[in-house]
C-alpha positions as semicolon CSV with decimal commas, in nm:
position;residue;x (nm);y (nm);z (nm)
1;R;-1,010;1,505;0,723
2;L;-0,986;1,878;0,787
3;E;-1,279;1,957;0,558
4;M;-1,509;1,747;0,776
5;H;-1,393;1,907;1,103
6;R;-1,613;2,214;1,055
7;F;-1,917;1,983;1,045
8;G;-1,823;1,819;1,375
9;V;-1,705;1,499;1,209
10;K;-1,380;1,350;1,337
11;V;-1,197;1,162;1,061
12;C;-0,916;0,921;1,140
13;V;-0,686;0,801;0,864
14;I;-0,574;0,440;0,881
15;E;-0,271;0,376;0,661
16;P;-0,202;0,003;0,650
17;G;0,115;-0,144;0,513
18;Y;0,118;-0,442;0,279
19;F;-0,081;-0,738;0,415
20;K;-0,158;-1,080;0,271
21;T;-0,515;-1,061;0,146
22;P;-0,693;-1,189;-0,165
23;I;-0,636;-0,852;-0,330
24;T;-0,257;-0,874;-0,277
25;N;-0,221;-1,238;-0,384
26;A;0,093;-1,241;-0,599
27;D;-0,023;-1,524;-0,826
28;K;-0,353;-1,353;-0,907
29;L;-0,181;-1,018;-0,957
30;E;0,079;-1,175;-1,186
31;K;-0,195;-1,339;-1,393
32;N;-0,384;-1,008;-1,418
33;F;-0,072;-0,811;-1,515
34;H;0,019;-1,063;-1,785
35;S;-0,336;-1,049;-1,917
36;L;-0,325;-0,669;-1,929
37;W;0,022;-0,678;-2,085
38;E;-0,105;-0,894;-2,370
39;K;-0,378;-0,639;-2,444
40;L;-0,138;-0,344;-2,466
41;P;-0,045;-0,198;-2,803
42;E;0,302;-0,303;-2,922
43;E;0,422;0,058;-2,898
44;I;0,355;0,070;-2,525
45;K;0,507;-0,274;-2,469
46;A;0,819;-0,156;-2,648
47;S;0,836;0,160;-2,436
48;Y;0,827;-0,035;-2,110
49;G;1,002;-0,348;-2,228
50;E;0,957;-0,709;-2,119
51;C;1,218;-0,651;-1,848
52;Y;0,985;-0,403;-1,676
53;L;0,710;-0,663;-1,648
54;R;0,948;-0,932;-1,518
55;Q;1,096;-0,696;-1,255
56;F;0,750;-0,584;-1,146
57;V;0,629;-0,942;-1,100
58;T;0,948;-1,031;-0,912
59;M;0,894;-0,734;-0,681
60;L;0,537;-0,849;-0,613
61;K;0,660;-1,193;-0,509
62;V;0,926;-1,045;-0,280
63;L;0,669;-0,816;-0,117
64;Q;0,432;-1,110;-0,071
65;K;0,696;-1,305;0,124
66;S;0,765;-1,020;0,364
67;C;0,410;-0,907;0,437
68;S;0,199;-1,013;0,730
69;S;-0,125;-1,208;0,722
70;D;-0,223;-1,084;1,070
71;L;-0,498;-0,836;0,985
72;S;-0,574;-0,782;1,354
73;V;-0,308;-0,508;1,342
74;V;-0,535;-0,313;1,107
75;T;-0,861;-0,399;1,280
76;N;-0,711;-0,300;1,616
77;C;-0,636;0,044;1,471
78;M;-0,993;0,063;1,342
79;E;-1,131;-0,038;1,681
80;H;-0,920;0,221;1,860
81;A;-1,023;0,494;1,616
82;L;-1,391;0,409;1,663
83;T;-1,400;0,358;2,039
84;S;-1,135;0,587;2,182
85;L;-1,239;0,906;2,357
86;H;-0,948;1,084;2,186
87;P;-0,857;0,891;1,871
88;R;-0,543;0,978;1,678
89;S;-0,562;1,159;1,347
90;R;-0,352;0,891;1,175
91;Y;-0,282;0,525;1,238
92;S;-0,002;0,333;1,069
93;A;-0,074;-0,039;1,074
94;G;0,204;-0,287;1,005
95;W;0,581;-0,287;1,042
96;D;0,637;-0,161;0,687
97;A;0,400;0,132;0,737
98;K;0,578;0,233;1,057
99;L;0,939;0,165;0,954
100;V;0,935;0,241;0,581
101;Y;0,637;0,436;0,451
102;L;0,592;0,677;0,743
103;P;0,961;0,780;0,762
104;L;0,973;0,809;0,381
105;S;0,683;1,055;0,393
106;Y;0,895;1,296;0,598
107;L;1,190;1,295;0,359
108;P;1,231;1,544;0,076
109;S;1,065;1,414;-0,240
110;A;1,392;1,383;-0,430
111;L;1,540;1,160;-0,159
112;S;1,230;0,943;-0,114
113;D;1,203;0,904;-0,492
114;A;1,564;0,788;-0,506
115;L;1,506;0,534;-0,229
């Protein structure tokens, strides 16, 4: 963003939270992760363990239940960034981006890693 400023280009960063889209579909992601898991060498599977895969898939399903399918939140940020006389440098779209990810970004790394 700052690199482009010297060329007269205003860059706005839109940081969306987790939304229901085809790319975040839990069933498709689970199928892809299982497919990739099967292709891994046994040594790597042993390092991570089957429990890791199960927990990861469970987390995906939990995230899917709590995310929004209303993409207008993101497109409204895009519209504002493109049409505003004085657009913001950063836009956080979605409740999780505003209430979780943004505050986490201000915490010390050790604390945000622990959370």
